[in-house]
DRENTI-984418 format. One record per residue (C-alpha): x, y, z; residue number from 1; residue in one letter. Coordinates in steps of 0.02 Angstrom, whole numbers, plus 50000, padded with zeros to 5 digits. Layout:
residues N
<atom u="X" v="Y" w="Z" i="NUM" aa="A"/>
...
end
This chain:
residues 304
<atom u="52192" v="57837" w="55769" i="1" aa="M"/>
<atom u="52219" v="57715" w="55625" i="2" aa="Q"/>
<atom u="52387" v="57627" w="55624" i="3" aa="D"/>
<atom u="52432" v="57691" w="55450" i="4" aa="N"/>
<atom u="52404" v="57876" w="55490" i="5" aa="Y"/>
<atom u="52588" v="57903" w="55536" i="6" aa="L"/>
<atom u="52654" v="57828" w="55375" i="7" aa="A"/>
<atom u="52526" v="57923" w="55270" i="8" aa="K"/>
<atom u="52567" v="58086" w="55362" i="9" aa="W"/>
<atom u="52753" v="58062" w="55331" i="10" aa="L"/>
<atom u="52714" v="58033" w="55146" i="11" aa="N"/>
<atom u="52591" v="58181" w="55134" i="12" aa="D"/>
<atom u="52448" v="58064" w="55089" i="13" aa="E"/>
<atom u="52321" v="58105" w="55225" i="14" aa="L"/>
<atom u="52153" v="58170" w="55170" i="15" aa="S"/>
<atom u="52091" v="58333" w="55247" i="16" aa="E"/>
<atom u="51976" v="58237" w="55364" i="17" aa="E"/>
<atom u="52113" v="58115" w="55414" i="18" aa="E"/>
<atom u="52234" v="58257" w="55445" i="19" aa="L"/>
<atom u="52110" v="58342" w="55563" i="20" aa="I"/>
<atom u="52088" v="58180" w="55661" i="21" aa="K"/>
<atom u="52276" v="58151" w="55665" i="22" aa="F"/>
<atom u="52312" v="58327" w="55730" i="23" aa="K"/>
<atom u="52182" v="58301" w="55867" i="24" aa="A"/>
<atom u="52267" v="58143" w="55929" i="25" aa="S"/>
<atom u="52377" v="58141" w="56085" i="26" aa="E"/>
<atom u="52525" v="58078" w="55984" i="27" aa="E"/>
<atom u="52525" v="58219" w="55855" i="28" aa="Y"/>
<atom u="52619" v="58349" w="55959" i="29" aa="A"/>
<atom u="52760" v="58227" w="55995" i="30" aa="S"/>
<atom u="52770" v="58167" w="55814" i="31" aa="Y"/>
<atom u="52774" v="58348" w="55753" i="32" aa="K"/>
<atom u="52918" v="58395" w="55871" i="33" aa="R"/>
<atom u="53013" v="58236" w="55826" i="34" aa="L"/>
<atom u="52990" v="58271" w="55641" i="35" aa="K"/>
<atom u="53061" v="58446" w="55664" i="36" aa="E"/>
<atom u="53212" v="58376" w="55757" i="37" aa="V"/>
<atom u="53233" v="58239" w="55627" i="38" aa="S"/>
<atom u="53237" v="58369" w="55490" i="39" aa="A"/>
<atom u="53400" v="58434" w="55559" i="40" aa="S"/>
<atom u="53481" v="58262" w="55550" i="41" aa="L"/>
<atom u="53587" v="58230" w="55396" i="42" aa="R"/>
<atom u="53596" v="58052" w="55333" i="43" aa="A"/>
<atom u="53747" v="57989" w="55233" i="44" aa="P"/>
<atom u="53738" v="58017" w="55044" i="45" aa="D"/>
<atom u="53641" v="57874" w="54967" i="46" aa="F"/>
<atom u="53593" v="57849" w="54784" i="47" aa="D"/>
<atom u="53426" v="57756" w="54792" i="48" aa="M"/>
<atom u="53419" v="57724" w="54603" i="49" aa="E"/>
<atom u="53595" v="57654" w="54598" i="50" aa="E"/>
<atom u="53561" v="57540" w="54746" i="51" aa="A"/>
<atom u="53400" v="57476" w="54669" i="52" aa="L"/>
<atom u="53485" v="57446" w="54502" i="53" aa="N"/>
<atom u="53625" v="57351" w="54589" i="54" aa="R"/>
<atom u="53497" v="57249" w="54685" i="55" aa="L"/>
<atom u="53404" v="57210" w="54523" i="56" aa="Q"/>
<atom u="53565" v="57155" w="54437" i="57" aa="T"/>
<atom u="53616" v="57042" w="54582" i="58" aa="E"/>
<atom u="53443" v="56964" w="54591" i="59" aa="R"/>
<atom u="53440" v="56936" w="54404" i="60" aa="S"/>
<atom u="53606" v="56846" w="54409" i="61" aa="E"/>
<atom u="53559" v="56733" w="54553" i="62" aa="N"/>
<atom u="53377" v="56691" w="54519" i="63" aa="T"/>
<atom u="53260" v="56679" w="54369" i="64" aa="P"/>
<atom u="53120" v="56766" w="54464" i="65" aa="K"/>
<atom u="53056" v="56933" w="54400" i="66" aa="V"/>
<atom u="53060" v="57066" w="54536" i="67" aa="I"/>
<atom u="52945" v="57217" w="54525" i="68" aa="A"/>
<atom u="53051" v="57357" w="54598" i="69" aa="L"/>
<atom u="52930" v="57501" w="54588" i="70" aa="K"/>
<atom u="52825" v="57451" w="54743" i="71" aa="P"/>
<atom u="52985" v="57438" w="54843" i="72" aa="Y"/>
<atom u="53034" v="57618" w="54807" i="73" aa="K"/>
<atom u="52884" v="57685" w="54899" i="74" aa="R"/>
<atom u="52910" v="57561" w="55041" i="75" aa="F"/>
<atom u="53094" v="57607" w="55059" i="76" aa="L"/>
<atom u="53053" v="57793" w="55061" i="77" aa="R"/>
<atom u="52930" v="57768" w="55204" i="78" aa="I"/>
<atom u="53048" v="57649" w="55294" i="79" aa="A"/>
<atom u="53190" v="57774" w="55280" i="80" aa="A"/>
<atom u="53079" v="57914" w="55346" i="81" aa="A"/>
<atom u="53022" v="57808" w="55492" i="82" aa="I"/>
<atom u="53203" v="57757" w="55529" i="83" aa="A"/>
<atom u="53254" v="57940" w="55534" i="84" aa="I"/>
<atom u="53104" v="57979" w="55644" i="85" aa="L"/>
<atom u="53150" v="57840" w="55765" i="86" aa="I"/>
<atom u="53330" v="57901" w="55770" i="87" aa="T"/>
<atom u="53271" v="58078" w="55796" i="88" aa="G"/>
<atom u="53152" v="58026" w="55934" i="89" aa="S"/>
<atom u="53291" v="57932" w="56023" i="90" aa="Y"/>
<atom u="53406" v="58083" w="56016" i="91" aa="L"/>
<atom u="53267" v="58205" w="56057" i="92" aa="Y"/>
<atom u="53202" v="58110" w="56208" i="93" aa="L"/>
<atom u="53370" v="58059" w="56280" i="94" aa="N"/>
<atom u="53459" v="58224" w="56254" i="95" aa="L"/>
<atom u="53310" v="58313" w="56333" i="96" aa="S"/>
<atom u="53318" v="58220" w="56498" i="97" aa="N"/>
<atom u="53372" v="58327" w="56644" i="98" aa="T"/>
<atom u="53438" v="58255" w="56807" i="99" aa="S"/>
<atom u="53476" v="58325" w="56978" i="100" aa="Y"/>
<atom u="53553" v="58228" w="57122" i="101" aa="S"/>
<atom u="53612" v="58250" w="57300" i="102" aa="S"/>
<atom u="53765" v="58171" w="57375" i="103" aa="Q"/>
<atom u="53783" v="58088" w="57544" i="104" aa="L"/>
<atom u="53762" v="58208" w="57690" i="105" aa="A"/>
<atom u="53683" v="58346" w="57584" i="106" aa="E"/>
<atom u="53513" v="58408" w="57524" i="107" aa="N"/>
<atom u="53480" v="58486" w="57353" i="108" aa="T"/>
<atom u="53341" v="58605" w="57303" i="109" aa="E"/>
<atom u="53272" v="58600" w="57125" i="110" aa="V"/>
<atom u="53148" v="58717" w="57037" i="111" aa="V"/>
<atom u="53055" v="58630" w="56895" i="112" aa="L"/>
<atom u="53001" v="58717" w="56732" i="113" aa="P"/>
<atom u="52826" v="58753" w="56803" i="114" aa="D"/>
<atom u="52902" v="58825" w="56964" i="115" aa="N"/>
<atom u="52860" v="58668" w="57063" i="116" aa="S"/>
<atom u="52992" v="58641" w="57197" i="117" aa="E"/>
<atom u="53084" v="58483" w="57243" i="118" aa="V"/>
<atom u="53200" v="58459" w="57392" i="119" aa="I"/>
<atom u="53308" v="58304" w="57379" i="120" aa="L"/>
<atom u="53361" v="58214" w="57537" i="121" aa="N"/>
<atom u="53536" v="58140" w="57547" i="122" aa="A"/>
<atom u="53587" v="58016" w="57412" i="123" aa="D"/>
<atom u="53437" v="58047" w="57298" i="124" aa="S"/>
<atom u="53407" v="58085" w="57114" i="125" aa="K"/>
<atom u="53266" v="58150" w="57003" i="126" aa="V"/>
<atom u="53256" v="58141" w="56813" i="127" aa="T"/>
<atom u="53128" v="58221" w="56697" i="128" aa="F"/>
<atom u="53104" v="58274" w="56516" i="129" aa="N"/>
<atom u="53113" v="58463" w="56508" i="130" aa="E"/>
<atom u="53060" v="58475" w="56325" i="131" aa="K"/>
<atom u="52885" v="58404" w="56350" i="132" aa="N"/>
<atom u="52860" v="58461" w="56530" i="133" aa="W"/>
<atom u="52716" v="58577" w="56482" i="134" aa="D"/>
<atom u="52614" v="58430" w="56417" i="135" aa="T"/>
<atom u="52675" v="58291" w="56532" i="136" aa="R"/>
<atom u="52732" v="58328" w="56709" i="137" aa="R"/>
<atom u="52818" v="58164" w="56749" i="138" aa="K"/>
<atom u="52973" v="58142" w="56857" i="139" aa="I"/>
<atom u="53073" v="57987" w="56903" i="140" aa="N"/>
<atom u="53139" v="57973" w="57081" i="141" aa="L"/>
<atom u="53274" v="57870" w="57162" i="142" aa="K"/>
<atom u="53291" v="57903" w="57348" i="143" aa="G"/>
<atom u="53186" v="58030" w="57442" i="144" aa="E"/>
<atom u="53114" v="58200" w="57397" i="145" aa="A"/>
<atom u="52988" v="58327" w="57460" i="146" aa="F"/>
<atom u="52878" v="58403" w="57324" i="147" aa="F"/>
<atom u="52786" v="58569" w="57319" i="148" aa="K"/>
<atom u="52686" v="58552" w="57159" i="149" aa="V"/>
<atom u="52619" v="58704" w="57066" i="150" aa="A"/>
<atom u="52438" v="58686" w="57011" i="151" aa="K"/>
<atom u="52415" v="58625" w="56834" i="152" aa="G"/>
<atom u="52402" v="58462" w="56740" i="153" aa="K"/>
<atom u="52429" v="58295" w="56825" i="154" aa="K"/>
<atom u="52599" v="58281" w="56908" i="155" aa="F"/>
<atom u="52669" v="58104" w="56922" i="156" aa="T"/>
<atom u="52817" v="58039" w="57022" i="157" aa="V"/>
<atom u="52877" v="57870" w="56962" i="158" aa="K"/>
<atom u="52983" v="57755" w="57070" i="159" aa="T"/>
<atom u="53041" v="57575" w="57057" i="160" aa="S"/>
<atom u="52910" v="57523" w="57185" i="161" aa="Q"/>
<atom u="52759" v="57632" w="57146" i="162" aa="G"/>
<atom u="52695" v="57797" w="57079" i="163" aa="S"/>
<atom u="52614" v="57954" w="57150" i="164" aa="V"/>
<atom u="52496" v="58068" w="57053" i="165" aa="S"/>
<atom u="52432" v="58242" w="57102" i="166" aa="V"/>
<atom u="52370" v="58404" w="57025" i="167" aa="L"/>
<atom u="52444" v="58527" w="57149" i="168" aa="G"/>
<atom u="52496" v="58488" w="57327" i="169" aa="T"/>
<atom u="52639" v="58454" w="57447" i="170" aa="Q"/>
<atom u="52700" v="58278" w="57480" i="171" aa="F"/>
<atom u="52853" v="58174" w="57517" i="172" aa="N"/>
<atom u="52908" v="58013" w="57432" i="173" aa="V"/>
<atom u="53043" v="57896" w="57495" i="174" aa="E"/>
<atom u="53096" v="57754" w="57381" i="175" aa="N"/>
<atom u="53238" v="57652" w="57455" i="176" aa="R"/>
<atom u="53284" v="57469" w="57443" i="177" aa="D"/>
<atom u="53144" v="57377" w="57534" i="178" aa="G"/>
<atom u="53064" v="57539" w="57591" i="179" aa="F"/>
<atom u="52928" v="57643" w="57506" i="180" aa="F"/>
<atom u="52833" v="57784" w="57592" i="181" aa="E"/>
<atom u="52722" v="57926" w="57535" i="182" aa="V"/>
<atom u="52666" v="58066" w="57653" i="183" aa="N"/>
<atom u="52536" v="58195" w="57602" i="184" aa="C"/>
<atom u="52551" v="58366" w="57686" i="185" aa="Y"/>
<atom u="52428" v="58466" w="57582" i="186" aa="E"/>
<atom u="52289" v="58427" w="57459" i="187" aa="G"/>
<atom u="52262" v="58250" w="57397" i="188" aa="L"/>
<atom u="52382" v="58123" w="57318" i="189" aa="V"/>
<atom u="52350" v="57957" w="57235" i="190" aa="Q"/>
<atom u="52473" v="57814" w="57266" i="191" aa="V"/>
<atom u="52489" v="57659" w="57160" i="192" aa="T"/>
<atom u="52585" v="57509" w="57226" i="193" aa="F"/>
<atom u="52572" v="57344" w="57131" i="194" aa="E"/>
<atom u="52382" v="57314" w="57119" i="195" aa="D"/>
<atom u="52340" v="57438" w="57258" i="196" aa="I"/>
<atom u="52281" v="57615" w="57223" i="197" aa="T"/>
<atom u="52247" v="57729" w="57372" i="198" aa="K"/>
<atom u="52205" v="57913" w="57391" i="199" aa="K"/>
<atom u="52291" v="58006" w="57533" i="200" aa="L"/>
<atom u="52219" v="58167" w="57605" i="201" aa="P"/>
<atom u="52330" v="58286" w="57704" i="202" aa="A"/>
<atom u="52402" v="58209" w="57863" i="203" aa="G"/>
<atom u="52399" v="58029" w="57801" i="204" aa="T"/>
<atom u="52535" v="57913" w="57738" i="205" aa="S"/>
<atom u="52562" v="57753" w="57639" i="206" aa="F"/>
<atom u="52705" v="57641" w="57697" i="207" aa="L"/>
<atom u="52776" v="57480" w="57625" i="208" aa="V"/>
<atom u="52918" v="57387" w="57714" i="209" aa="I"/>
<atom u="52994" v="57234" w="57633" i="210" aa="D"/>
<atom u="52844" v="57219" w="57518" i="211" aa="G"/>
<atom u="52714" v="57228" w="57658" i="212" aa="K"/>
<atom u="52591" v="57374" w="57674" i="213" aa="V"/>
<atom u="52599" v="57443" w="57851" i="214" aa="M"/>
<atom u="52473" v="57537" w="57957" i="215" aa="D"/>
<atom u="52523" v="57718" w="57986" i="216" aa="V"/>
<atom u="52449" v="57844" w="58108" i="217" aa="E"/>
<atom u="52393" v="58017" w="58052" i="218" aa="K"/>
<atom u="52511" v="58164" w="58075" i="219" aa="S"/>
<atom u="52490" v="58352" w="58095" i="220" aa="D"/>
<atom u="52664" v="58389" w="58025" i="221" aa="A"/>
<atom u="52672" v="58520" w="57887" i="222" aa="L"/>
<atom u="52827" v="58448" w="57803" i="223" aa="Q"/>
<atom u="52950" v="58304" w="57828" i="224" aa="P"/>
<atom u="53068" v="58319" w="57975" i="225" aa="S"/>
<atom u="53224" v="58296" w="57868" i="226" aa="W"/>
<atom u="53194" v="58468" w="57789" i="227" aa="T"/>
<atom u="53227" v="58536" w="57964" i="228" aa="R"/>
<atom u="53387" v="58431" w="57981" i="229" aa="N"/>
<atom u="53306" v="58293" w="58083" i="230" aa="E"/>
<atom u="53264" v="58113" w="58039" i="231" aa="S"/>
<atom u="53108" v="58045" w="58123" i="232" aa="S"/>
<atom u="53042" v="57867" w="58133" i="233" aa="F"/>
<atom u="52885" v="57788" w="58201" i="234" aa="D"/>
<atom u="52896" v="57600" w="58223" i="235" aa="G"/>
<atom u="53029" v="57576" w="58087" i="236" aa="I"/>
<atom u="53154" v="57430" w="58091" i="237" aa="P"/>
<atom u="53326" v="57482" w="58152" i="238" aa="L"/>
<atom u="53409" v="57428" w="57989" i="239" aa="K"/>
<atom u="53321" v="57570" w="57898" i="240" aa="Y"/>
<atom u="53367" v="57692" w="58037" i="241" aa="V"/>
<atom u="53550" v="57641" w="58018" i="242" aa="F"/>
<atom u="53538" v="57662" w="57828" i="243" aa="N"/>
<atom u="53474" v="57840" w="57850" i="244" aa="E"/>
<atom u="53612" v="57877" w="57975" i="245" aa="L"/>
<atom u="53740" v="57822" w="57845" i="246" aa="E"/>
<atom u="53664" v="57936" w="57713" i="247" aa="R"/>
<atom u="53651" v="58089" w="57825" i="248" aa="Q"/>
<atom u="53831" v="58081" w="57889" i="249" aa="F"/>
<atom u="53920" v="57986" w="57749" i="250" aa="D"/>
<atom u="53981" v="57852" w="57869" i="251" aa="I"/>
<atom u="53983" v="57662" w="57877" i="252" aa="S"/>
<atom u="53875" v="57577" w="58008" i="253" aa="V"/>
<atom u="53905" v="57399" w="58069" i="254" aa="N"/>
<atom u="53817" v="57298" w="58204" i="255" aa="T"/>
<atom u="53859" v="57156" w="58322" i="256" aa="E"/>
<atom u="53728" v="57054" w="58413" i="257" aa="N"/>
<atom u="53597" v="57186" w="58371" i="258" aa="V"/>
<atom u="53424" v="57140" w="58310" i="259" aa="D"/>
<atom u="53409" v="57257" w="58161" i="260" aa="T"/>
<atom u="53224" v="57213" w="58143" i="261" aa="N"/>
<atom u="53189" v="57291" w="58313" i="262" aa="L"/>
<atom u="53064" v="57432" w="58288" i="263" aa="L"/>
<atom u="53128" v="57606" w="58326" i="264" aa="F"/>
<atom u="53027" v="57761" w="58367" i="265" aa="T"/>
<atom u="53121" v="57923" w="58387" i="266" aa="G"/>
<atom u="53218" v="58063" w="58305" i="267" aa="T"/>
<atom u="53401" v="58100" w="58275" i="268" aa="F"/>
<atom u="53492" v="58259" w="58221" i="269" aa="S"/>
<atom u="53561" v="58264" w="58044" i="270" aa="N"/>
<atom u="53696" v="58389" w="58093" i="271" aa="T"/>
<atom u="53768" v="58320" w="58256" i="272" aa="D"/>
<atom u="53835" v="58141" w="58240" i="273" aa="L"/>
<atom u="53871" v="58117" w="58424" i="274" aa="K"/>
<atom u="53695" v="58167" w="58474" i="275" aa="M"/>
<atom u="53622" v="58062" w="58333" i="276" aa="A"/>
<atom u="53713" v="57906" w="58393" i="277" aa="L"/>
<atom u="53650" v="57932" w="58571" i="278" aa="K"/>
<atom u="53473" v="57963" w="58508" i="279" aa="S"/>
<atom u="53474" v="57792" w="58425" i="280" aa="I"/>
<atom u="53573" v="57691" w="58552" i="281" aa="A"/>
<atom u="53487" v="57747" w="58713" i="282" aa="T"/>
<atom u="53306" v="57699" w="58674" i="283" aa="P"/>
<atom u="53365" v="57542" w="58584" i="284" aa="S"/>
<atom u="53469" v="57488" w="58736" i="285" aa="R"/>
<atom u="53625" v="57462" w="58634" i="286" aa="I"/>
<atom u="53798" v="57539" w="58637" i="287" aa="K"/>
<atom u="53910" v="57611" w="58503" i="288" aa="F"/>
<atom u="54089" v="57656" w="58468" i="289" aa="K"/>
<atom u="54167" v="57757" w="58327" i="290" aa="T"/>
<atom u="54329" v="57744" w="58232" i="291" aa="E"/>
<atom u="54353" v="57871" w="58094" i="292" aa="G"/>
<atom u="54204" v="57859" w="57979" i="293" aa="N"/>
<atom u="54152" v="57690" w="58048" i="294" aa="N"/>
<atom u="54021" v="57662" w="58184" i="295" aa="V"/>
<atom u="53987" v="57498" w="58272" i="296" aa="L"/>
<atom u="53824" v="57469" w="58366" i="297" aa="F"/>
<atom u="53829" v="57322" w="58486" i="298" aa="Y"/>
<atom u="53723" v="57245" w="58622" i="299" aa="A"/>
<atom u="53761" v="57291" w="58801" i="300" aa="E"/>
<atom u="53809" v="57112" w="58844" i="301" aa="N"/>
<atom u="53937" v="57106" w="58705" i="302" aa="T"/>
<atom u="54119" v="57114" w="58760" i="303" aa="N"/>
<atom u="54206" v="57262" w="58677" i="304" aa="Q"/>
end
């Protein structure tokens, strides 16, 4: 599409052929909606002729140059229209964003406009634009969520570390500080991380820990364990296990003489703190003690 189509469209100067091309462009639907929203915006009263006359007078007093004002009228009309369109687009896009979040120690279920389902794990958030959902199924994720995507146009999950694209499937995405994992449970998903793009069939995963892509074994699971109130790990550093424990029980975890990079394989309950602590401490050969909402893990040879 030519760069001047938008300005000519706003000024009703497109030829019939140009208008057909413009309406066929990907941008047209968005521009049309934004123009409709912008039409409802009311700008402050402004006398264009008076302002131009004042400008001409001031210029005449300060400089001997002759200024042709007529070309500027058309430019200012287009500039004003574009300014209103930009303002309208800002309001339209920002006021249309919808967000859902889960607090510590809770899960939240969300039904999207196309009946796709999202289950948020503890301390997670999704944001999407509900107004243009029919044409662009894109959702931003902070934390972890399990998606059951209804068939349709491409569905994209954006995170700070990578993105996941599908047409209709079931998958889980976890995006935490230093930890990024995608698990496909049905269909096929495409993961993009930095300059890596990988397709995951059902039963496969993509895992990045501290910026390093890790090898992951296949799984026969039908959905993530946390949806059944369990947190499972397979060769994951203890520091990430402790972080998940904090999120699931809204507690504070501290360590003493514990190697938090020690790899942990196992499962803990998300509903029974005492059992969860034992499930972590026993295979890791460490001890723990609790005080209110604080938990201390320490090595067995540490004096407590």
